[in-house]
C-alpha positions in Angstrom: 116.6 67.9 204.2 114.8 71.0 202.2 114.5 68.8 199.1 113.3 66.0 200.6 110.4 68.3 202.2 109.6 69.8 199.0 109.6 66.3 197.6 107.1 65.2 200.2 104.9 68.0 199.7 104.8 68.1 196.1 103.6 64.2 196.2 101.0 64.6 198.9 99.5 67.7 197.1 100.0 66.1 193.6 98.4 62.8 194.6 95.1 64.3 195.9 95.1 65.9 192.3 96.2 62.9 190.4 93.2 60.8 191.5 90.3 63.4 190.7 92.0 63.6 187.4 91.7 59.8 186.9 88.3 59.5 188.1 87.0 62.1 186.3 89.1 61.3 183.2 86.2 61.1 181.1 86.0 64.9 181.1 89.7 65.2 179.6 89.8 65.3 175.9 92.5 62.6 174.9 93.1 60.6 171.9 94.3 57.2 171.3 98.3 56.8 170.8 100.7 54.2 169.7 103.7 56.2 170.2 105.4 59.1 172.5 106.6 62.2 170.7 108.7 62.7 173.4 111.1 59.5 173.3 110.0 58.3 170.2 109.2 54.7 171.2 106.1 52.7 170.6 103.7 52.8 173.9 101.9 49.4 175.6 98.6 49.2 174.0 95.8 51.4 175.4 97.4 54.4 175.8 96.0 57.7 175.5 97.4 61.2 175.3 95.9 63.8 177.4 95.6 66.8 175.0 98.0 69.8 175.5 94.7 72.0 176.0 93.0 69.7 178.2 95.9 69.4 180.7 95.1 70.3 184.1 96.9 73.1 185.0 97.6 71.5 188.5 99.5 68.5 186.5 101.5 71.1 184.5 102.3 73.0 187.9 103.7 69.4 189.2 105.7 68.6 186.1 107.4 72.2 186.4 107.7 72.0 190.1 109.6 68.6 189.2 111.6 69.9 186.9 112.7 73.1 188.9 113.5 70.3 191.8 115.6 68.2 189.7 117.7 70.5 187.4 118.1 72.8 190.5 116.9 75.7 188.3 119.5 75.0 185.4 116.7 73.4 183.2 114.1 75.1 180.8 111.0 73.3 180.3 109.7 72.2 176.7 107.4 70.0 175.2 105.0 67.9 177.9 103.3 64.7 177.6 100.8 63.2 179.6 99.4 59.5 178.9 97.1 57.8 180.8 95.6 54.1 180.7 92.3 53.8 181.9 88.9 51.9 181.9 87.2 48.7 182.2 90.4 47.1 180.5 93.1 48.6 183.4 93.5 46.7 186.6 95.7 48.4 188.8 97.7 45.0 189.0 98.3 45.4 185.5 100.3 48.5 185.8 103.9 47.3 186.5 103.9 45.4 183.6 102.8 48.6 181.4 105.4 50.4 183.6 107.7 47.7 182.7 106.9 47.3 178.9 107.5 51.3 178.5 110.8 51.6 180.4 112.2 48.9 178.6 111.2 50.3 175.2 113.1 53.5 176.2 116.1 51.5 177.1 116.1 49.9 174.1 115.6 53.1 172.4 118.7 53.9 173.8 118.1 56.3 176.7 119.0 55.3 179.9 115.9 55.6 182.5 116.7 56.1 186.1 113.9 55.9 188.5 114.0 58.0 191.3 111.9 57.2 194.8 108.5 56.1 195.2 106.8 58.1 197.6 103.1 57.8 198.4 102.4 55.5 195.1 104.2 58.5 192.9 107.4 57.4 191.3 109.7 60.1 189.3 112.4 59.5 187.0 114.8 60.8 184.8 115.6 59.7 181.1 118.9 60.8 179.1 119.8 60.1 175.8 123.5 60.0 175.1 123.8 60.9 171.4 121.8 64.3 171.8 122.0 64.9 175.8 118.5 65.1 175.2 117.0 64.8 179.0 113.5 64.2 179.9 111.9 64.5 183.8 108.5 62.8 184.7 106.3 60.9 186.9 104.0 58.0 186.8 101.2 56.8 189.5 99.3 53.8 189.5 95.5 53.5 191.0 92.9 51.6 190.8 91.0 53.9 188.1 94.2 54.2 186.2 97.8 54.9 185.5 98.9 58.8 184.2 102.6 58.9 183.1 103.5 62.1 182.8 107.4 63.4 181.2 108.7 66.3 179.6 111.4 67.4 177.6 114.2 69.6 179.2 117.1 71.5 178.2 119.8 73.8 180.2 119.2 77.5 180.2 120.8 79.6 177.8 
């Protein structure tokens, strides 16, 4: 029960923050990208990566909380990547297509994609690669203004 309450609080606070990030995305430093550095797959068109120095501290804290919750304190966080689709070409109704294309590419690259529950529009997921045992934890959320996909590579603590 404690885990569920934590997740609900995380989502509520996270959603408030994420809506403001997407709305104020023009203030973020981004660069256009065609592939992910985290799982090495081609991204659906229109992807931008929020540059590491521009990732808001609240978003990093949210990823850290998800890692702590999902890894039960046994994982250490490595690289984080935050992707965003926004702008005049983005329509919320197209977000499922972007998500489906990305998850299919993840699976094609022989990663196992496990989607968690979606609460209040935010979906938490885990991606694992069998050959190396690498684990990626993240979340995505779509609003009228854009889609944010944030994920981080984790490893067991020594």
